[in-house]
VMD Tcl script that builds the backbone (N, CA, C; Angstrom):
set m [mol new atoms 171]
animate dup $m
set s [atomselect $m all]
$s set {name element resname resid chain x y z} {
  {N N MET 1 A 65.520 101.596 93.884}
  {CA C MET 1 A 65.912 101.173 92.570}
  {C C MET 1 A 67.414 101.441 92.382}
  {N N PRO 2 A 68.205 100.422 92.104}
  {CA C PRO 2 A 69.642 100.665 91.889}
  {C C PRO 2 A 69.881 101.400 90.576}
  {N N ARG 3 A 70.876 102.257 90.600}
  {CA C ARG 3 A 71.209 103.001 89.384}
  {C C ARG 3 A 72.142 102.192 88.513}
  {N N ARG 4 A 72.010 102.381 87.234}
  {CA C ARG 4 A 72.895 101.713 86.281}
  {C C ARG 4 A 73.927 102.706 85.787}
  {N N ARG 5 A 75.107 102.206 85.542}
  {CA C ARG 5 A 76.147 103.069 85.000}
  {C C ARG 5 A 75.975 103.212 83.501}
  {N N ALA 6 A 76.341 104.365 83.003}
  {CA C ALA 6 A 76.215 104.627 81.570}
  {C C ALA 6 A 77.352 103.997 80.772}
  {N N GLY 7 A 78.404 103.534 81.450}
  {CA C GLY 7 A 79.580 103.006 80.777}
  {C C GLY 7 A 79.459 101.573 80.312}
  {N N GLY 8 A 78.318 100.981 80.384}
  {CA C GLY 8 A 78.150 99.599 79.955}
  {C C GLY 8 A 78.127 98.652 81.140}
  {N N ALA 9 A 78.290 97.382 80.865}
  {CA C ALA 9 A 78.246 96.381 81.927}
  {C C ALA 9 A 79.471 96.502 82.824}
  {N N VAL 10 A 79.250 96.377 84.114}
  {CA C VAL 10 A 80.344 96.454 85.077}
  {C C VAL 10 A 80.388 95.142 85.839}
  {N N LEU 11 A 81.542 94.524 85.831}
  {CA C LEU 11 A 81.705 93.252 86.509}
  {C C LEU 11 A 82.812 93.386 87.542}
  {N N GLY 12 A 82.431 93.473 88.816}
  {CA C GLY 12 A 83.428 93.548 89.874}
  {C C GLY 12 A 84.287 94.798 89.831}
  {N N GLY 13 A 83.729 95.912 89.418}
  {CA C GLY 13 A 84.481 97.154 89.359}
  {C C GLY 13 A 85.187 97.385 88.034}
  {N N LEU 14 A 85.294 96.360 87.217}
  {CA C LEU 14 A 85.919 96.498 85.905}
  {C C LEU 14 A 84.842 96.416 84.836}
  {N N GLY 15 A 84.998 97.219 83.814}
  {CA C GLY 15 A 84.073 97.145 82.692}
  {C C GLY 15 A 84.394 95.948 81.817}
  {N N LEU 16 A 83.461 95.606 80.975}
  {CA C LEU 16 A 83.649 94.461 80.090}
  {C C LEU 16 A 84.822 94.675 79.144}
  {N N SER 17 A 84.978 95.891 78.633}
  {CA C SER 17 A 86.097 96.152 77.734}
  {C C SER 17 A 87.430 96.034 78.466}
  {N N GLN 18 A 87.473 96.434 79.729}
  {CA C GLN 18 A 88.706 96.292 80.507}
  {C C GLN 18 A 89.035 94.826 80.759}
  {N N LEU 19 A 88.024 94.016 80.991}
  {CA C LEU 19 A 88.254 92.586 81.179}
  {C C LEU 19 A 88.789 91.938 79.905}
  {N N LEU 20 A 88.294 92.378 78.756}
  {CA C LEU 20 A 88.799 91.846 77.487}
  {C C LEU 20 A 90.255 92.221 77.272}
  {N N VAL 21 A 90.627 93.431 77.655}
  {CA C VAL 21 A 92.018 93.860 77.519}
  {C C VAL 21 A 92.917 93.056 78.454}
  {N N VAL 22 A 92.459 92.807 79.679}
  {CA C VAL 22 A 93.242 92.009 80.622}
  {C C VAL 22 A 93.416 90.584 80.088}
  {N N ALA 23 A 92.358 90.011 79.527}
  {CA C ALA 23 A 92.458 88.667 78.953}
  {C C ALA 23 A 93.443 88.653 77.783}
  {N N ALA 24 A 93.425 89.712 76.965}
  {CA C ALA 24 A 94.367 89.796 75.854}
  {C C ALA 24 A 95.801 89.907 76.349}
  {N N LEU 25 A 96.018 90.653 77.412}
  {CA C LEU 25 A 97.360 90.751 77.988}
  {C C LEU 25 A 97.841 89.411 78.536}
  {N N ILE 26 A 96.947 88.672 79.165}
  {CA C ILE 26 A 97.311 87.345 79.684}
  {C C ILE 26 A 97.688 86.415 78.537}
  {N N LEU 27 A 96.919 86.440 77.458}
  {CA C LEU 27 A 97.240 85.599 76.302}
  {C C LEU 27 A 98.568 85.988 75.670}
  {N N THR 28 A 98.857 87.291 75.647}
  {CA C THR 28 A 100.129 87.756 75.089}
  {C C THR 28 A 101.305 87.289 75.934}
  {N N VAL 29 A 101.162 87.371 77.251}
  {CA C VAL 29 A 102.232 86.904 78.140}
  {C C VAL 29 A 102.438 85.399 77.990}
  {N N LEU 30 A 101.349 84.652 77.877}
  {CA C LEU 30 A 101.473 83.207 77.658}
  {C C LEU 30 A 102.214 82.917 76.363}
  {N N SER 31 A 101.922 83.700 75.337}
  {CA C SER 31 A 102.609 83.511 74.061}
  {C C SER 31 A 104.094 83.845 74.178}
  {N N LEU 32 A 104.421 84.923 74.883}
  {CA C LEU 32 A 105.825 85.312 75.051}
  {C C LEU 32 A 106.606 84.301 75.872}
  {N N LEU 33 A 105.932 83.631 76.794}
  {CA C LEU 33 A 106.584 82.608 77.605}
  {C C LEU 33 A 106.615 81.247 76.912}
  {N N SER 34 A 106.147 81.205 75.684}
  {CA C SER 34 A 106.092 79.975 74.876}
  {C C SER 34 A 105.247 78.887 75.530}
  {N N ILE 35 A 104.211 79.303 76.216}
  {CA C ILE 35 A 103.240 78.356 76.768}
  {C C ILE 35 A 102.113 78.261 75.751}
  {N N SER 36 A 102.002 77.106 75.141}
  {CA C SER 36 A 101.024 76.978 74.067}
  {C C SER 36 A 99.765 76.279 74.563}
  {N N VAL 37 A 98.670 76.693 73.985}
  {CA C VAL 37 A 97.383 76.045 74.216}
  {C C VAL 37 A 97.049 75.342 72.906}
  {N N PRO 38 A 96.795 74.040 72.960}
  {CA C PRO 38 A 96.553 73.303 71.714}
  {C C PRO 38 A 95.421 73.907 70.872}
  {N N SER 39 A 95.704 74.101 69.630}
  {CA C SER 39 A 94.776 74.565 68.590}
  {C C SER 39 A 94.211 75.964 68.844}
  {N N VAL 40 A 94.902 76.801 69.637}
  {CA C VAL 40 A 94.455 78.177 69.843}
  {C C VAL 40 A 95.610 79.117 69.507}
  {N N PRO 41 A 95.476 79.913 68.452}
  {CA C PRO 41 A 96.516 80.895 68.146}
  {C C PRO 41 A 96.406 82.074 69.114}
  {N N LEU 42 A 97.296 82.137 70.095}
  {CA C LEU 42 A 97.160 83.076 71.208}
  {C C LEU 42 A 97.193 84.539 70.762}
  {N N ILE 43 A 98.130 84.893 69.898}
  {CA C ILE 43 A 98.242 86.293 69.475}
  {C C ILE 43 A 97.017 86.712 68.664}
  {N N SER 44 A 96.524 85.834 67.811}
  {CA C SER 44 A 95.338 86.166 67.011}
  {C C SER 44 A 94.116 86.385 67.897}
  {N N VAL 45 A 93.955 85.558 68.892}
  {CA C VAL 45 A 92.832 85.718 69.814}
  {C C VAL 45 A 93.002 86.992 70.638}
  {N N ALA 46 A 94.228 87.311 71.028}
  {CA C ALA 46 A 94.482 88.533 71.789}
  {C C ALA 46 A 94.139 89.771 70.962}
  {N N VAL 47 A 94.513 89.773 69.700}
  {CA C VAL 47 A 94.190 90.907 68.829}
  {C C VAL 47 A 92.680 91.016 68.644}
  {N N LEU 48 A 92.008 89.907 68.496}
  {CA C LEU 48 A 90.555 89.909 68.367}
  {C C LEU 48 A 89.891 90.478 69.620}
  {N N LEU 49 A 90.411 90.122 70.793}
  {CA C LEU 49 A 89.858 90.658 72.038}
  {C C LEU 49 A 90.082 92.161 72.152}
  {N N ILE 50 A 91.255 92.630 71.742}
  {CA C ILE 50 A 91.524 94.069 71.781}
  {C C ILE 50 A 90.584 94.817 70.839}
  {N N CYS 51 A 90.401 94.292 69.638}
  {CA C CYS 51 A 89.490 94.940 68.675}
  {C C CYS 51 A 88.055 94.942 69.197}
  {N N THR 52 A 87.656 93.866 69.817}
  {CA C THR 52 A 86.292 93.805 70.374}
  {C C THR 52 A 86.133 94.788 71.517}
  {N N SER 53 A 87.162 94.938 72.337}
  {CA C SER 53 A 87.064 95.868 73.456}
  {C C SER 53 A 86.957 97.313 72.982}
  {N N LEU 54 A 87.523 97.624 71.812}
  {CA C LEU 54 A 87.420 98.968 71.277}
  {C C LEU 54 A 85.994 99.276 70.785}
  {N N LEU 55 A 85.255 98.244 70.413}
  {CA C LEU 55 A 83.904 98.440 69.909}
  {C C LEU 55 A 82.868 98.596 71.009}
  {N N LEU 56 A 83.213 98.161 72.228}
  {CA C LEU 56 A 82.268 98.257 73.339}
  {C C LEU 56 A 82.307 99.651 73.934}
  {N N PRO 57 A 81.180 100.099 74.484}
  {CA C PRO 57 A 81.153 101.442 75.105}
  {C C PRO 57 A 81.940 101.483 76.399}
}
mol reanalyze $m
mol bondsrecalc $m
mol representation Tube
mol addrep $m
């Protein structure tokens, strides 16, 4: 029986909250480089991802 980690879901060695933070950093860099995605406010989505990552175990 494989053991489960107590830290939540683990995807490829990174936790889900860490993946959300990495995605938020990528969106922030895209915003700083003035690369826009149509109809997506990059900074707002990045802040939402950071807040969500804080709520996960």
